[in-house]
C-alpha positions as CSV (number, residue, x, y, z in Angstrom):
1,X,-19.2,6.6,-13.6
2,X,-22.9,5.7,-13.5
3,X,-23.4,7.0,-17.1
4,X,-21.6,8.7,-20.0
5,X,-22.9,11.2,-22.5
6,X,-22.4,10.7,-26.2
7,X,-23.1,13.2,-29.0
8,X,-23.9,12.4,-32.6
9,X,-22.2,14.9,-34.9
10,X,-23.2,15.5,-38.5
11,X,-20.6,17.0,-40.8
12,X,-22.1,18.8,-43.8
13,X,-20.1,20.8,-46.3
14,X,-17.2,21.3,-43.8
15,X,-19.5,22.3,-41.0
16,X,-20.4,20.3,-37.9
17,X,-23.7,20.0,-36.2
18,X,-24.8,18.2,-33.0
19,X,-27.7,16.0,-34.1
20,X,-28.5,14.3,-30.8
21,X,-27.1,13.7,-27.3
22,X,-27.7,10.5,-25.4
23,X,-27.0,9.2,-21.9
24,X,-25.7,5.6,-21.9
25,X,-25.7,3.5,-18.7
26,X,-24.8,0.0,-17.6
27,X,-28.5,-1.0,-17.8
28,X,-28.3,-0.6,-21.6
29,X,-25.1,-2.6,-21.7
30,X,-23.2,0.6,-22.5
31,X,-24.7,0.5,-26.0
32,X,-26.9,2.7,-28.1
33,X,-28.0,3.0,-31.7
34,X,-28.9,6.1,-33.8
35,X,-31.4,4.9,-36.4
36,X,-32.9,6.2,-39.7
37,X,-30.4,8.9,-40.2
38,X,-30.4,10.8,-43.5
39,X,-27.3,10.4,-45.7
40,X,-27.6,13.7,-47.7
41,X,-28.7,17.3,-47.1
42,X,-29.5,19.5,-50.1
43,X,-27.3,17.3,-52.2
44,X,-24.4,17.4,-49.7
45,X,-23.2,14.1,-48.3
46,X,-23.6,13.8,-44.5
47,X,-20.7,12.3,-42.5
48,X,-21.4,11.1,-39.0
49,X,-19.0,11.0,-36.1
50,X,-19.5,10.8,-32.3
51,X,-17.9,12.5,-29.3
52,X,-18.0,11.6,-25.6
53,X,-18.1,14.1,-22.8
54,X,-15.0,14.0,-20.6
55,X,-15.1,11.2,-18.0
56,X,-13.1,12.2,-14.9
57,X,-10.1,10.0,-14.4
58,X,-10.4,8.3,-17.8
59,X,-8.7,8.6,-21.1
60,X,-11.2,8.4,-24.1
61,X,-10.4,6.7,-27.4
62,X,-12.9,6.4,-30.2
63,X,-12.5,4.0,-33.1
64,X,-14.6,2.6,-35.9
65,X,-16.9,4.4,-38.4
66,X,-20.6,5.2,-39.0
67,X,-20.8,2.3,-41.4
68,X,-19.2,-0.3,-39.1
69,X,-20.2,1.2,-35.8
70,X,-18.2,3.1,-33.2
71,X,-16.3,1.8,-30.2
72,X,-15.6,4.2,-27.3
73,X,-12.8,2.9,-25.0
74,X,-12.4,4.5,-21.6
75,X,-9.0,3.7,-20.0
76,X,-8.5,4.5,-16.3
77,X,-5.7,6.9,-15.9
78,X,-3.4,6.4,-12.9
79,X,-4.1,8.8,-10.1
80,X,-1.3,11.4,-9.9
81,X,0.0,13.3,-6.9
82,X,2.6,16.0,-6.2
83,X,5.2,15.7,-3.4
84,X,6.4,19.1,-2.2
85,X,8.1,20.8,0.7
86,X,10.1,23.7,2.0
87,X,13.5,24.2,3.6
88,X,14.0,26.2,6.8
89,X,17.3,27.4,8.3
90,X,18.0,27.7,12.0
91,X,21.3,29.6,11.8
92,X,20.6,33.1,13.1
93,X,19.9,34.4,9.5
94,X,23.2,32.9,8.3
95,X,25.2,34.8,10.9
96,X,28.4,32.8,10.3
97,X,28.0,32.9,6.5
98,X,28.2,29.1,6.4
99,X,24.9,28.5,4.6
100,X,25.4,26.7,1.3
101,X,24.1,28.1,-2.0
102,X,22.1,25.0,-2.7
103,X,20.9,21.7,-1.2
104,X,19.9,18.4,-2.8
105,X,16.6,16.8,-2.0
106,X,16.1,13.1,-2.9
107,X,12.7,11.5,-3.5
108,X,12.3,7.8,-2.4
109,X,9.6,5.5,-3.7
110,X,9.0,2.6,-1.2
111,X,12.5,3.2,0.2
112,X,14.3,3.5,-3.2
113,X,15.7,6.8,-4.6
114,X,14.1,7.6,-7.9
115,X,14.7,11.4,-8.3
116,X,16.7,14.3,-7.0
117,X,16.3,18.1,-7.1
118,X,18.7,20.9,-6.5
119,X,17.1,23.6,-4.4
120,X,18.4,27.2,-4.1
121,X,17.4,30.5,-2.4
122,X,16.2,31.6,-5.8
123,X,13.5,28.9,-5.5
124,X,12.5,30.2,-2.1
125,X,14.0,27.1,-0.7
126,X,10.9,25.3,-2.0
127,X,10.7,22.2,-4.2
128,X,8.1,19.9,-5.8
129,X,8.1,16.5,-7.4
130,X,5.2,16.4,-9.9
131,X,2.8,13.9,-11.6
132,X,3.8,10.9,-9.5
133,X,1.7,7.7,-9.6
134,X,-0.2,7.3,-6.3
135,X,-0.7,3.5,-6.7
136,X,1.3,0.7,-8.1
137,X,0.0,-2.9,-8.5
138,X,-3.1,-1.9,-6.5
139,X,-1.2,-0.6,-3.5
140,X,-0.5,3.0,-2.5
141,X,3.1,4.0,-2.9
142,X,5.0,5.3,0.1
143,X,7.0,8.4,-0.8
144,X,9.6,9.8,1.5
145,X,12.6,12.2,1.1
146,X,16.1,12.6,2.3
147,X,18.6,15.4,2.0
148,X,22.3,15.2,1.1
149,X,24.4,16.1,4.0
150,X,25.0,19.8,4.6
151,X,28.4,20.5,6.1
152,X,28.1,22.1,9.5
153,X,24.4,21.6,9.8
154,X,22.1,19.0,11.4
155,X,19.1,17.9,9.3
156,X,15.6,17.2,10.6
157,X,12.7,16.2,8.3
158,X,9.1,16.4,9.4
159,X,5.8,16.2,7.6
160,X,4.4,13.7,5.1
161,X,3.8,13.1,1.4
162,X,0.2,14.1,1.9
163,X,0.7,17.3,3.9
164,X,4.2,18.3,2.5
165,X,7.6,17.9,4.0
166,X,9.7,20.4,6.0
167,X,13.5,20.1,6.1
168,X,15.1,22.0,9.0
169,X,18.8,22.6,9.0
170,X,20.2,23.7,12.3
171,X,23.7,25.1,12.5
172,X,25.9,23.0,14.7
173,X,28.1,24.8,17.2
174,X,31.7,24.9,16.4
175,X,33.8,22.7,18.6
176,X,36.8,24.3,20.3
177,X,40.1,23.2,19.0
178,X,41.7,20.3,20.8
179,X,45.0,21.3,22.4
180,X,47.9,19.2,21.0
181,X,49.0,16.4,23.2
182,X,52.6,16.5,24.5
183,X,54.3,13.5,25.8
184,X,54.8,13.6,29.6
185,X,58.3,14.3,30.8
186,X,60.2,11.3,32.0
187,X,61.1,11.6,35.7
188,X,64.7,12.3,36.3
189,X,66.6,9.4,37.8
190,X,68.4,10.1,41.1
191,X,72.1,10.9,40.6
192,X,74.4,8.0,41.6
193,X,78.1,7.9,41.8
194,X,80.1,6.2,39.2
195,X,81.7,3.1,40.8
196,X,84.6,3.6,38.4
197,X,85.1,7.1,39.6
198,X,85.2,6.4,43.4
199,X,88.0,7.9,45.5
200,X,89.3,5.4,48.1
201,X,90.4,6.5,51.5
202,X,92.6,4.3,53.6
203,X,92.9,4.8,57.3
204,X,95.6,3.0,59.2
205,X,94.9,2.3,62.9
206,X,97.6,1.3,65.1
207,X,96.9,-0.3,68.4
208,X,99.5,-0.1,71.1
209,X,99.5,-1.9,74.4
210,X,101.3,-0.8,77.4
């Protein structure tokens, strides 16, 4: 940010009071000093502390003391995102009763699975992966999803991590049963006489000359 706001708090007899508020910038070296502060009030010791107004995207830690000086450390918090989506069914309102009771959605980070969620009708077939780091090592992380195979359904995934994913499961038509294969009949061989079972006919011819 261009500046931060710091409040000086005085604690007197278990009650806290805002003494002063200051805006600190880079031009001042991100430093400030509260000077000439009283140490007592009507015989009560004054204890001084400070607070900082919330800085968006940063975590604040205050260390030190009024005697030694305070140090405000602002640490950049990693940007978080949510990945969400919805499941749709293309099965004529579960006409065949084949729709499963649940599905499993897997979250992939740069191509590697890091988390899974079981999704049911009770969830409205909706799901969300929350508080995921948007960047790693200065680069934006690519998040994608897959779905465990659903028996009898074809899966199609559309959308993106930014806009949300849609998983569409379409019922696949049942294939007609394949008739059993029967081996073809062997052609019958033509009948032949058994040479061992041949009847022999002998004809005698007599030739006469006159």
